[in-house]
Backbone as JSON Lines, residues from 0, in Angstrom:
{"i":0,"aa":"M","n":[-54.0,221.78,-42.21],"ca":[-53.6,220.65,-41.41],"c":[-52.1,220.45,-41.55]}
{"i":1,"aa":"K","n":[-51.48,220.05,-40.46],"ca":[-50.04,219.84,-40.47],"c":[-49.73,218.37,-40.58]}
{"i":2,"aa":"K","n":[-48.79,218.06,-41.43],"ca":[-48.41,216.67,-41.62],"c":[-47.37,216.28,-40.58]}
{"i":3,"aa":"Q","n":[-47.26,214.99,-40.36],"ca":[-46.31,214.44,-39.4],"c":[-44.89,214.74,-39.86]}
{"i":4,"aa":"L","n":[-44.05,215.25,-38.98],"ca":[-42.68,215.58,-39.32],"c":[-41.7,214.48,-38.94]}
{"i":5,"aa":"G","n":[-41.91,213.83,-37.81],"ca":[-41.0,212.79,-37.36],"c":[-41.4,211.43,-37.87]}
{"i":6,"aa":"E","n":[-40.63,210.46,-37.48],"ca":[-40.91,209.09,-37.89],"c":[-42.07,208.51,-37.09]}
{"i":7,"aa":"I","n":[-42.81,207.66,-37.75],"ca":[-43.87,206.89,-37.1],"c":[-43.37,205.46,-37.14]}
{"i":8,"aa":"R","n":[-43.04,204.93,-35.98],"ca":[-42.41,203.62,-35.98],"c":[-42.79,202.81,-34.76]}
{"i":9,"aa":"I","n":[-42.56,201.5,-34.89],"ca":[-42.82,200.56,-33.8],"c":[-41.55,199.77,-33.53]}
{"i":10,"aa":"Y","n":[-41.37,199.41,-32.26],"ca":[-40.27,198.51,-31.91],"c":[-40.88,197.13,-31.72]}
{"i":11,"aa":"V","n":[-40.46,196.21,-32.57],"ca":[-40.98,194.85,-32.54],"c":[-39.91,193.95,-31.94]}
{"i":12,"aa":"A","n":[-40.28,193.2,-30.91],"ca":[-39.33,192.33,-30.21],"c":[-39.66,190.86,-30.48]}
{"i":13,"aa":"C","n":[-38.61,190.07,-30.55],"ca":[-38.75,188.62,-30.68],"c":[-39.11,188.06,-29.3]}
{"i":14,"aa":"L","n":[-40.26,187.4,-29.19],"ca":[-40.7,186.9,-27.89],"c":[-39.87,185.71,-27.4]}
{"i":15,"aa":"A","n":[-39.39,184.87,-28.3],"ca":[-38.56,183.73,-27.89],"c":[-37.28,184.24,-27.23]}
{"i":16,"aa":"A","n":[-36.67,185.24,-27.83],"ca":[-35.45,185.82,-27.25],"c":[-35.79,186.51,-25.93]}
{"i":17,"aa":"Y","n":[-36.84,187.29,-25.91],"ca":[-37.24,188.03,-24.72],"c":[-37.51,187.09,-23.55]}
{"i":18,"aa":"N","n":[-38.21,186.0,-23.82],"ca":[-38.54,185.04,-22.76],"c":[-37.33,184.26,-22.26]}
{"i":19,"aa":"N","n":[-36.22,184.32,-23.01],"ca":[-34.99,183.65,-22.61],"c":[-33.91,184.65,-22.18]}
{"i":20,"aa":"G","n":[-34.33,185.86,-21.85],"ca":[-33.4,186.84,-21.28],"c":[-32.58,187.61,-22.3]}
{"i":21,"aa":"H","n":[-32.94,187.58,-23.58],"ca":[-32.21,188.33,-24.61],"c":[-33.1,189.43,-25.16]}
{"i":22,"aa":"L","n":[-32.49,190.57,-25.4],"ca":[-33.22,191.65,-26.06],"c":[-32.89,191.59,-27.54]}
{"i":23,"aa":"H","n":[-33.87,191.24,-28.33],"ca":[-33.67,191.18,-29.77],"c":[-34.93,191.74,-30.43]}
{"i":24,"aa":"G","n":[-34.74,192.78,-31.2],"ca":[-35.86,193.41,-31.88],"c":[-35.38,194.44,-32.85]}
{"i":25,"aa":"K","n":[-36.32,195.19,-33.4],"ca":[-35.97,196.18,-34.42],"c":[-37.02,197.27,-34.45]}
{"i":26,"aa":"W","n":[-36.57,198.51,-34.67],"ca":[-37.48,199.62,-34.94],"c":[-37.89,199.51,-36.4]}
{"i":27,"aa":"I","n":[-39.17,199.59,-36.66],"ca":[-39.71,199.42,-38.0],"c":[-40.6,200.62,-38.34]}
{"i":28,"aa":"D","n":[-40.42,201.13,-39.55],"ca":[-41.26,202.22,-40.05],"c":[-42.69,201.71,-40.17]}
{"i":29,"aa":"A","n":[-43.59,202.32,-39.41],"ca":[-44.99,201.88,-39.42],"c":[-45.8,202.52,-40.54]}
{"i":30,"aa":"A","n":[-45.24,203.53,-41.17],"ca":[-45.96,204.24,-42.23],"c":[-45.69,203.6,-43.59]}
{"i":31,"aa":"Q","n":[-45.62,202.32,-43.61],"ca":[-45.46,201.57,-44.86],"c":[-46.59,200.55,-44.94]}
{"i":32,"aa":"C","n":[-46.66,199.83,-46.04],"ca":[-47.73,198.84,-46.2],"c":[-47.51,197.68,-45.23]}
{"i":33,"aa":"I","n":[-48.57,196.95,-44.97],"ca":[-48.5,195.82,-44.04],"c":[-47.47,194.8,-44.5]}
{"i":34,"aa":"D","n":[-47.41,194.55,-45.8],"ca":[-46.44,193.57,-46.33],"c":[-45.01,193.99,-45.99]}
{"i":35,"aa":"G","n":[-44.73,195.28,-46.08],"ca":[-43.4,195.78,-45.74],"c":[-43.08,195.59,-44.26]}
{"i":36,"aa":"I","n":[-44.05,195.85,-43.42],"ca":[-43.86,195.66,-41.98],"c":[-43.63,194.18,-41.68]}
{"i":37,"aa":"Q","n":[-44.45,193.32,-42.27],"ca":[-44.31,191.87,-42.04],"c":[-42.95,191.36,-42.54]}
{"i":38,"aa":"K","n":[-42.5,191.87,-43.66],"ca":[-41.2,191.46,-44.2],"c":[-40.08,191.82,-43.23]}
{"i":39,"aa":"E","n":[-40.14,193.02,-42.67],"ca":[-39.11,193.44,-41.71],"c":[-39.18,192.61,-40.42]}
{"i":40,"aa":"I","n":[-40.38,192.25,-40.0],"ca":[-40.53,191.42,-38.8],"c":[-39.94,190.03,-39.06]}
{"i":41,"aa":"R","n":[-40.24,189.44,-40.21],"ca":[-39.68,188.12,-40.55],"c":[-38.16,188.17,-40.58]}
{"i":42,"aa":"A","n":[-37.6,189.23,-41.16],"ca":[-36.15,189.37,-41.22],"c":[-35.56,189.48,-39.81]}
{"i":43,"aa":"M","n":[-36.22,190.22,-38.92],"ca":[-35.76,190.35,-37.54],"c":[-35.82,189.0,-36.84]}
{"i":44,"aa":"L","n":[-36.89,188.26,-37.04],"ca":[-37.03,186.95,-36.39],"c":[-35.98,185.96,-36.89]}
{"i":45,"aa":"K","n":[-35.6,186.05,-38.16],"ca":[-34.58,185.15,-38.71],"c":[-33.22,185.36,-38.06]}
{"i":46,"aa":"T","n":[-32.97,186.58,-37.62],"ca":[-31.67,186.88,-36.99],"c":[-31.71,186.73,-35.47]}
{"i":47,"aa":"S","n":[-32.78,186.18,-34.96],"ca":[-32.94,186.0,-33.52],"c":[-31.89,185.04,-32.96]}
{"i":48,"aa":"P","n":[-31.43,185.28,-31.74],"ca":[-30.5,184.34,-31.11],"c":[-31.18,183.02,-30.75]}
{"i":49,"aa":"M","n":[-32.49,182.97,-30.83],"ca":[-33.25,181.75,-30.54],"c":[-33.68,181.12,-31.88]}
{"i":50,"aa":"E","n":[-33.28,179.91,-32.09],"ca":[-33.57,179.22,-33.33],"c":[-35.08,178.98,-33.48]}
{"i":51,"aa":"G","n":[-35.58,179.19,-34.69],"ca":[-36.99,178.94,-34.98],"c":[-37.95,179.95,-34.38]}
{"i":52,"aa":"A","n":[-37.49,181.12,-34.06],"ca":[-38.35,182.16,-33.47],"c":[-39.48,182.53,-34.43]}
{"i":53,"aa":"E","n":[-40.69,182.6,-33.91],"ca":[-41.86,182.91,-34.73],"c":[-42.74,184.02,-34.17]}
{"i":54,"aa":"E","n":[-42.72,184.18,-32.86],"ca":[-43.64,185.12,-32.23],"c":[-42.96,186.45,-31.94]}
{"i":55,"aa":"Y","n":[-43.75,187.5,-32.01],"ca":[-43.24,188.85,-31.78],"c":[-44.32,189.66,-31.05]}
{"i":56,"aa":"A","n":[-43.89,190.79,-30.53],"ca":[-44.83,191.74,-29.9],"c":[-44.28,193.14,-30.1]}
{"i":57,"aa":"V","n":[-45.18,194.1,-30.11],"ca":[-44.79,195.51,-30.19],"c":[-44.48,195.97,-28.78]}
{"i":58,"aa":"H","n":[-43.22,196.3,-28.53],"ca":[-42.81,196.71,-27.19],"c":[-42.68,198.22,-27.02]}
{"i":59,"aa":"D","n":[-42.69,198.95,-28.12],"ca":[-42.59,200.41,-28.01],"c":[-43.08,201.01,-29.33]}
{"i":60,"aa":"Y","n":[-43.34,202.32,-29.29],"ca":[-43.76,203.02,-30.5],"c":[-43.47,204.5,-30.35]}
{"i":61,"aa":"E","n":[-43.32,205.17,-31.48],"ca":[-43.05,206.6,-31.51],"c":[-43.81,207.24,-32.66]}
{"i":62,"aa":"G","n":[-44.17,208.5,-32.48],"ca":[-44.74,209.28,-33.57],"c":[-46.21,209.09,-33.83]}
{"i":63,"aa":"F","n":[-46.94,208.42,-32.95],"ca":[-48.35,208.17,-33.17],"c":[-49.24,209.29,-32.61]}
{"i":64,"aa":"E","n":[-48.63,210.37,-32.16],"ca":[-49.36,211.58,-31.74],"c":[-50.45,211.32,-30.72]}
{"i":65,"aa":"G","n":[-50.15,210.5,-29.73],"ca":[-51.1,210.25,-28.65],"c":[-51.97,209.02,-28.84]}
{"i":66,"aa":"I","n":[-51.95,208.41,-30.0],"ca":[-52.69,207.17,-30.19],"c":[-51.92,206.06,-29.49]}
{"i":67,"aa":"E","n":[-52.62,205.3,-28.67],"ca":[-51.99,204.22,-27.93],"c":[-51.92,202.96,-28.79]}
{"i":68,"aa":"V","n":[-50.72,202.43,-28.93],"ca":[-50.51,201.19,-29.69],"c":[-50.23,200.1,-28.67]}
{"i":69,"aa":"H","n":[-51.06,199.06,-28.67],"ca":[-50.93,197.99,-27.69],"c":[-49.97,196.91,-28.18]}
{"i":70,"aa":"E","n":[-49.49,196.12,-27.24],"ca":[-48.48,195.1,-27.5],"c":[-48.87,194.14,-28.62]}
{"i":71,"aa":"Y","n":[-50.12,193.76,-28.67],"ca":[-50.56,192.8,-29.69],"c":[-51.54,193.44,-30.69]}
{"i":72,"aa":"E","n":[-51.39,194.73,-30.9],"ca":[-52.2,195.45,-31.89],"c":[-51.96,194.82,-33.26]}
{"i":73,"aa":"S","n":[-52.99,194.7,-34.05],"ca":[-52.81,194.1,-35.38],"c":[-51.95,195.02,-36.25]}
{"i":74,"aa":"L","n":[-51.17,194.41,-37.11],"ca":[-50.33,195.19,-38.02],"c":[-51.2,196.03,-38.95]}
{"i":75,"aa":"E","n":[-52.36,195.52,-39.31],"ca":[-53.28,196.27,-40.16],"c":[-53.72,197.57,-39.45]}
{"i":76,"aa":"Q","n":[-54.06,197.48,-38.17],"ca":[-54.48,198.65,-37.42],"c":[-53.32,199.64,-37.25]}
{"i":77,"aa":"I","n":[-52.13,199.11,-36.97],"ca":[-50.95,199.95,-36.82],"c":[-50.68,200.72,-38.12]}
{"i":78,"aa":"A","n":[-50.76,200.02,-39.25],"ca":[-50.53,200.68,-40.55],"c":[-51.6,201.74,-40.82]}
{"i":79,"aa":"K","n":[-52.85,201.47,-40.44],"ca":[-53.92,202.46,-40.62],"c":[-53.68,203.69,-39.76]}
{"i":80,"aa":"Y","n":[-53.31,203.47,-38.48],"ca":[-52.99,204.6,-37.61],"c":[-51.85,205.42,-38.21]}
{"i":81,"aa":"A","n":[-50.8,204.73,-38.64],"ca":[-49.62,205.42,-39.18],"c":[-49.98,206.24,-40.42]}
{"i":82,"aa":"A","n":[-50.79,205.69,-41.3],"ca":[-51.2,206.42,-42.5],"c":[-52.02,207.66,-42.13]}
{"i":83,"aa":"F","n":[-52.91,207.52,-41.15],"ca":[-53.74,208.65,-40.71],"c":[-52.87,209.74,-40.09]}
{"i":84,"aa":"I","n":[-51.92,209.35,-39.26],"ca":[-51.02,210.32,-38.63],"c":[-50.1,210.95,-39.67]}
{"i":85,"aa":"S","n":[-49.64,210.16,-40.64],"ca":[-48.79,210.72,-41.71],"c":[-49.52,211.83,-42.44]}
{"i":86,"aa":"E","n":[-50.8,211.62,-42.66],"ca":[-51.58,212.61,-43.4],"c":[-52.03,213.79,-42.54]}
{"i":87,"aa":"H","n":[-52.39,213.54,-41.28],"ca":[-53.03,214.58,-40.47],"c":[-52.24,215.04,-39.24]}
{"i":88,"aa":"G","n":[-51.11,214.41,-38.95],"ca":[-50.26,214.83,-37.85],"c":[-50.94,214.83,-36.49]}
{"i":89,"aa":"K","n":[-50.64,215.84,-35.68],"ca":[-51.19,215.92,-34.33],"c":[-52.71,215.96,-34.31]}
{"i":90,"aa":"L","n":[-53.29,216.6,-35.31],"ca":[-54.74,216.67,-35.38],"c":[-55.33,215.27,-35.52]}
{"i":91,"aa":"G","n":[-54.71,214.43,-36.32],"ca":[-55.17,213.05,-36.47],"c":[-55.16,212.3,-35.15]}
{"i":92,"aa":"G","n":[-54.06,212.44,-34.4],"ca":[-53.98,211.8,-33.09],"c":[-55.02,212.31,-32.13]}
{"i":93,"aa":"A","n":[-55.25,213.62,-32.13],"ca":[-56.25,214.21,-31.25],"c":[-57.66,213.75,-31.62]}
{"i":94,"aa":"L","n":[-57.93,213.59,-32.91],"ca":[-59.24,213.11,-33.33],"c":[-59.49,211.67,-32.9]}
{"i":95,"aa":"V","n":[-58.49,210.81,-33.06],"ca":[-58.65,209.43,-32.62],"c":[-58.86,209.39,-31.1]}
{"i":96,"aa":"A","n":[-58.13,210.22,-30.37],"ca":[-58.31,210.29,-28.92],"c":[-59.72,210.77,-28.57]}
{"i":97,"aa":"H","n":[-60.21,211.75,-29.3],"ca":[-61.54,212.3,-29.04],"c":[-62.64,211.27,-29.3]}
{"i":98,"aa":"F","n":[-62.55,210.59,-30.43],"ca":[-63.61,209.65,-30.82],"c":[-63.38,208.24,-30.3]}
{"i":99,"aa":"G","n":[-62.14,207.88,-30.05],"ca":[-61.84,206.54,-29.58],"c":[-61.71,205.51,-30.68]}
{"i":100,"aa":"N","n":[-61.87,205.93,-31.92],"ca":[-61.68,205.0,-33.03],"c":[-61.34,205.75,-34.31]}
{"i":101,"aa":"L","n":[-60.72,205.03,-35.21],"ca":[-60.23,205.62,-36.45],"c":[-61.36,205.94,-37.43]}
{"i":102,"aa":"G","n":[-62.41,205.13,-37.44],"ca":[-63.51,205.36,-38.37],"c":[-64.2,206.7,-38.16]}
{"i":103,"aa":"D","n":[-64.55,206.99,-36.91],"ca":[-65.22,208.27,-36.61],"c":[-64.26,209.44,-36.82]}
{"i":104,"aa":"A","n":[-62.99,209.25,-36.5],"ca":[-62.0,210.32,-36.71],"c":[-61.87,210.64,-38.2]}
{"i":105,"aa":"T","n":[-61.87,209.61,-39.02],"ca":[-61.77,209.8,-40.48],"c":[-63.01,210.53,-41.0]}
{"i":106,"aa":"R","n":[-64.18,210.11,-40.57],"ca":[-65.42,210.78,-41.0],"c":[-65.42,212.25,-40.58]}
{"i":107,"aa":"A","n":[-64.95,212.52,-39.38],"ca":[-64.93,213.91,-38.9],"c":[-64.05,214.78,-39.78]}
{"i":108,"aa":"I","n":[-62.86,214.29,-40.1],"ca":[-61.94,215.13,-40.87],"c":[-62.36,215.24,-42.33]}
{"i":109,"aa":"E","n":[-63.02,214.21,-42.85],"ca":[-63.44,214.24,-44.25],"c":[-64.76,214.99,-44.45]}
{"i":110,"aa":"D","n":[-65.68,214.88,-43.49],"ca":[-67.03,215.4,-43.7],"c":[-67.41,216.6,-42.83]}
{"i":111,"aa":"H","n":[-66.69,216.81,-41.73],"ca":[-67.16,217.82,-40.77],"c":[-66.1,218.84,-40.37]}
{"i":112,"aa":"Y","n":[-65.0,218.9,-41.09],"ca":[-63.91,219.81,-40.72],"c":[-64.17,221.19,-41.31]}
{"i":113,"aa":"F","n":[-64.2,222.21,-40.44],"ca":[-64.45,223.58,-40.88],"c":[-63.18,224.39,-41.04]}
{"i":114,"aa":"G","n":[-62.07,223.92,-40.48],"ca":[-60.82,224.63,-40.67],"c":[-60.11,224.96,-39.37]}
{"i":115,"aa":"E","n":[-58.97,225.59,-39.53],"ca":[-58.13,226.0,-38.39],"c":[-58.29,227.49,-38.15]}
{"i":116,"aa":"Y","n":[-58.45,227.85,-36.89],"ca":[-58.64,229.25,-36.49],"c":[-57.76,229.54,-35.29]}
{"i":117,"aa":"K","n":[-57.6,230.83,-35.0],"ca":[-56.84,231.2,-33.8],"c":[-57.64,230.89,-32.55]}
{"i":118,"aa":"S","n":[-58.97,230.93,-32.66],"ca":[-59.83,230.64,-31.52],"c":[-61.23,230.31,-32.02]}
{"i":119,"aa":"V","n":[-62.05,229.78,-31.14],"ca":[-63.45,229.53,-31.5],"c":[-64.15,230.87,-31.72]}
{"i":120,"aa":"T","n":[-63.74,231.89,-31.0],"ca":[-64.31,233.22,-31.17],"c":[-64.05,233.73,-32.57]}
{"i":121,"aa":"D","n":[-62.84,233.52,-33.09],"ca":[-62.53,233.94,-34.46],"c":[-63.41,233.21,-35.46]}
{"i":122,"aa":"Y","n":[-63.65,231.92,-35.21],"ca":[-64.54,231.16,-36.08],"c":[-65.95,231.74,-36.03]}
{"i":123,"aa":"A","n":[-66.46,232.02,-34.83],"ca":[-67.82,232.57,-34.69],"c":[-67.93,233.91,-35.41]}
{"i":124,"aa":"E","n":[-66.93,234.74,-35.25],"ca":[-66.95,236.05,-35.91],"c":[-66.98,235.89,-37.43]}
{"i":125,"aa":"E","n":[-66.14,235.01,-37.96],"ca":[-66.1,234.8,-39.41],"c":[-67.43,234.23,-39.91]}
{"i":126,"aa":"M","n":[-67.97,233.27,-39.18],"ca":[-69.22,232.64,-39.59],"c":[-70.35,233.67,-39.62]}
{"i":127,"aa":"I","n":[-70.46,234.51,-38.6],"ca":[-71.51,235.52,-38.54],"c":[-71.32,236.56,-39.64]}
{"i":128,"aa":"E","n":[-70.11,237.02,-39.82],"ca":[-69.85,238.06,-40.83],"c":[-70.08,237.56,-42.25]}
{"i":129,"aa":"Q","n":[-69.93,236.25,-42.48],"ca":[-70.18,235.69,-43.81],"c":[-71.66,235.44,-44.07]}
{"i":130,"aa":"S","n":[-72.44,235.33,-43.01],"ca":[-73.85,234.99,-43.21],"c":[-74.82,236.14,-42.95]}
{"i":131,"aa":"V","n":[-74.4,237.16,-42.24],"ca":[-75.29,238.25,-41.87],"c":[-74.55,239.57,-42.02]}
{"i":132,"aa":"T","n":[-75.23,240.57,-42.53],"ca":[-74.66,241.9,-42.58],"c":[-75.13,242.65,-41.33]}
{"i":133,"aa":"I","n":[-74.18,242.98,-40.49],"ca":[-74.51,243.68,-39.25],"c":[-74.33,245.17,-39.5]}
{"i":134,"aa":"P","n":[-75.36,245.96,-39.26],"ca":[-75.23,247.42,-39.45],"c":[-74.08,247.96,-38.61]}
{"i":135,"aa":"E","n":[-73.36,248.88,-39.17],"ca":[-72.17,249.42,-38.51],"c":[-72.42,249.92,-37.09]}
{"i":136,"aa":"P","n":[-73.5,250.63,-36.81],"ca":[-73.71,251.09,-35.43],"c":[-73.89,249.95,-34.42]}
{"i":137,"aa":"L","n":[-74.27,248.75,-34.91],"ca":[-74.5,247.63,-34.0],"c":[-73.29,246.7,-33.86]}
{"i":138,"aa":"Q","n":[-72.29,246.88,-34.69],"ca":[-71.16,245.95,-34.7],"c":[-70.45,245.85,-33.35]}
{"i":139,"aa":"Y","n":[-70.42,246.94,-32.6],"ca":[-69.71,246.93,-31.32],"c":[-70.51,246.23,-30.21]}
{"i":140,"aa":"Y","n":[-71.76,245.91,-30.49],"ca":[-72.6,245.26,-29.49],"c":[-72.68,243.74,-29.66]}
{"i":141,"aa":"V","n":[-72.09,243.24,-30.71],"ca":[-72.12,241.81,-30.96],"c":[-71.08,241.14,-30.08]}
{"i":142,"aa":"D","n":[-71.49,240.15,-29.31],"ca":[-70.59,239.45,-28.39],"c":[-70.19,238.1,-29.01]}
{"i":143,"aa":"Y","n":[-69.08,238.12,-29.75],"ca":[-68.62,236.91,-30.42],"c":[-68.15,235.84,-29.44]}
{"i":144,"aa":"E","n":[-67.66,236.25,-28.3],"ca":[-67.22,235.26,-27.3],"c":[-68.4,234.44,-26.79]}
{"i":145,"aa":"K","n":[-69.52,235.1,-26.52],"ca":[-70.71,234.36,-26.07],"c":[-71.26,233.48,-27.19]}
{"i":146,"aa":"M","n":[-71.21,233.97,-28.42],"ca":[-71.64,233.16,-29.56],"c":[-70.76,231.91,-29.68]}
{"i":147,"aa":"A","n":[-69.46,232.1,-29.5],"ca":[-68.52,230.97,-29.58],"c":[-68.83,229.94,-28.5]}
{"i":148,"aa":"A","n":[-69.09,230.42,-27.3],"ca":[-69.42,229.5,-26.2],"c":[-70.69,228.72,-26.51]}
{"i":149,"aa":"D","n":[-71.67,229.39,-27.08],"ca":[-72.92,228.72,-27.45],"c":[-72.69,227.71,-28.57]}
{"i":150,"aa":"L","n":[-71.85,228.04,-29.54],"ca":[-71.54,227.1,-30.62],"c":[-70.9,225.83,-30.08]}
{"i":151,"aa":"V","n":[-69.99,225.98,-29.14],"ca":[-69.31,224.81,-28.56],"c":[-70.3,223.93,-27.79]}
{"i":152,"aa":"I","n":[-71.24,224.56,-27.12],"ca":[-72.24,223.8,-26.36],"c":[-73.21,223.08,-27.28]}
{"i":153,"aa":"N","n":[-73.6,223.71,-28.38],"ca":[-74.71,223.19,-29.18],"c":[-74.37,222.67,-30.58]}
{"i":154,"aa":"D","n":[-73.33,223.2,-31.22],"ca":[-73.2,222.94,-32.64],"c":[-71.86,222.38,-33.12]}
{"i":155,"aa":"I","n":[-70.79,222.69,-32.46],"ca":[-69.46,222.31,-32.96],"c":[-68.64,221.66,-31.85]}
{"i":156,"aa":"F","n":[-67.52,221.08,-32.24],"ca":[-66.51,220.76,-31.24],"c":[-65.19,221.28,-31.78]}
{"i":157,"aa":"A","n":[-64.33,221.64,-30.86],"ca":[-63.05,222.24,-31.22],"c":[-61.92,221.45,-30.58]}
{"i":158,"aa":"I","n":[-60.85,221.33,-31.32],"ca":[-59.65,220.69,-30.8],"c":[-58.54,221.73,-30.83]}
{"i":159,"aa":"E","n":[-58.02,222.04,-29.65],"ca":[-56.94,223.02,-29.53],"c":[-55.62,222.27,-29.46]}
{"i":160,"aa":"L","n":[-54.74,222.57,-30.42],"ca":[-53.46,221.87,-30.47],"c":[-52.28,222.73,-30.02]}
{"i":161,"aa":"G","n":[-52.53,224.0,-29.85],"ca":[-51.46,224.88,-29.4],"c":[-51.97,226.31,-29.37]}
{"i":162,"aa":"F","n":[-51.07,227.22,-29.06],"ca":[-51.43,228.63,-29.02],"c":[-51.87,229.07,-30.4]}
{"i":163,"aa":"D","n":[-53.06,229.65,-30.49],"ca":[-53.61,230.13,-31.76],"c":[-53.79,229.02,-32.79]}
{"i":164,"aa":"E","n":[-54.04,227.8,-32.35],"ca":[-54.29,226.69,-33.27],"c":[-55.47,225.87,-32.77]}
{"i":165,"aa":"V","n":[-56.65,226.25,-33.25],"ca":[-57.89,225.57,-32.87],"c":[-58.52,225.04,-34.15]}
{"i":166,"aa":"H","n":[-58.87,223.77,-34.14],"ca":[-59.51,223.13,-35.29],"c":[-60.98,222.93,-34.97]}
{"i":167,"aa":"I","n":[-61.83,223.34,-35.91],"ca":[-63.27,223.36,-35.68],"c":[-63.94,222.28,-36.53]}
{"i":168,"aa":"F","n":[-64.86,221.56,-35.88],"ca":[-65.63,220.5,-36.55],"c":[-67.1,220.68,-36.25]}
{"i":169,"aa":"G","n":[-67.94,220.33,-37.21],"ca":[-69.38,220.47,-37.03],"c":[-70.05,219.14,-36.87]}
């Protein structure tokens, strides 16, 4: 698995300033604890051009690998997404997109991850060769591509992240 290389961050804007025609906000590292994020938000609000500013919203985000962060997403959820992406990179984002939630994505990577392969066919070939000894005269008749197609239909799911980068889950 590849870890996240770039920053995972959110742009938090002061709503009092925004509603009065001022752009005031800050990019904040989302891969920190919730307390750290809240501290940075409070500091940003204190420097707002609008006195007594209290409300904020997430107006932008980067580095979440395809996970959509909504304007009023909870800081707890943002921190969880950021931690998952920090650990699993693009694969983490693809899993959340596939399942639609972080819980199922976490279970998949912890309990059902078979590894990274160049293709599903390579996985099928390795799986068969590790479990069955095929007599040499018959080896040329084994159709690993058809086996791979059958595995995808019935037994596994695969996430392709790039050329020769397929992640297999059971």
